Phi, psi and omega in degrees: 000149173267116187236155165248151179256151174227128180234146176212141173214141176263142191309319188277354188231030183294333179298319182276324188272341187086141180292167176302319180298318178298315182295314181296323178294321179296321179295317179297315180297320180297314181294321178296320181289325184264352180079023178271162177253118179267105187286313185201152178239132179255134188231125170250111183248130180076033180231159180282178180269008176283190180266346180278149175057044176233071184300324182294325178295317177297319178299321181297315181293324175297316179299316181297322179292325183273349181230075186297344179283350175290130190264341182186179181240131179253129178236159178288307176217159183300324182286352173285335175286312178191149175257353177263126185300318181297314180295319179304308182292326178296315180292323178295321177297322178297318178294320178297322179296332177271002181063041179246141177278153173245124183235135178246139178285341187251342182241157180291181182314124184262009184303128183284351179292338178265116184303323180291320178295319180297318179297319179297316181299317181290325176297316178296326177295320179295316179300315180294323180295319177295319178296318178300317181298321180293317179296317180299319179302320182284327190262330192295323182303309181295321181292319180297321177297320177297317181297318179298330179272009177078018182258157177294122187264009179100178182098184182296142179268122182294146176303134183108352181227166172215162180259123175230126182054041176065027174219162182273140171223161181286133172264108192303314183296312180291332178298328178295326176296317179299315180296324178297317180299313180294323179294318179295320179294321177299329179272020172071023176280142180282165183299315181292325178294319178296315179299318179298317179299317181294321178294317181293332179268007178057037177284124183289144172273179180295331185240013174083008180265202179269162174273139176228163179303322180296325178294316179297317180299318179300317180294317182294336182262359183279114183292345182299325181293345176255013174086021178242112179268129180243140172204118175050047178086353179264129177241130179227135178281130177232078185302334180288350180257004182295130175245338179224158181298138183297331182287348180292128182215139180225000000 
C-alpha cells in the first residue's frame, strides 16, 4: 500500500508518548516489515490532541485530497491521532470519506466495518480521553497562570518565533517569511499560489516539510502575528511580538 504517516507529540508528555523520532522510526520499520510504501510523514510536535493548532494534520488532509492514489494513513498509536473520542471518530470518518485506510502500528485492524474492531477502537478512545482529562487537570492551571501573566504557556512554536529563557522572541529570518505571506495575500494571491511560491523558493516551514494551502491559512489566521497571544481562552497583548499590522484581516 502507498501510505502517508502522521506523528504527534505534546511537549510535556514525550516520556509517555514517545518522541517524534521514535514514532517516525516505528512507522518506517512497520512499512518495511509489511512491504508498504511510506510516501511522506506529517509531524505535529508540541501540540495537543484537539483540532486547533495542528498544521501538519491540515497539511496531511490537503495532501490526501490532492493525491488520490495514496491508500491510507499510518499512525504510531490511535491516541496520536486524537485523545478525544469525538475528534477521533470525526477524523476517521473524514478518512473514510476520502476512501483512505487508517493503520496503527500498535493496535489491531481499526476498520469500522467490523463491529468488534469499532468497539475496540472506541474503547481505546475513551481510555485516551480520560487520560487526557487527567493530564489537563494537572497542567492547565499553571499554564493558564503563565498565559495571564503574558508568558509563553507552552505548545508548538509558531513560525517566526523562537523560545529563549522559556519565552517567545522574534526569529528574524523566519519573520521575513511571515511578512512575505501577508504581503502576497494583500496582493490578492491565493493560498495555493502562495504555498507554491514558497515551495519553489525553497522557503523552510516550521517543521521542515512542504508548504500547503492549509499551512498558509493557519498562519494568516494566527493572532500571534498581530501581537495577541492566546491560550485556553486567555488573550494577552504582546506588542513586542507583532509581525504584521493589526488591521490586516483575511
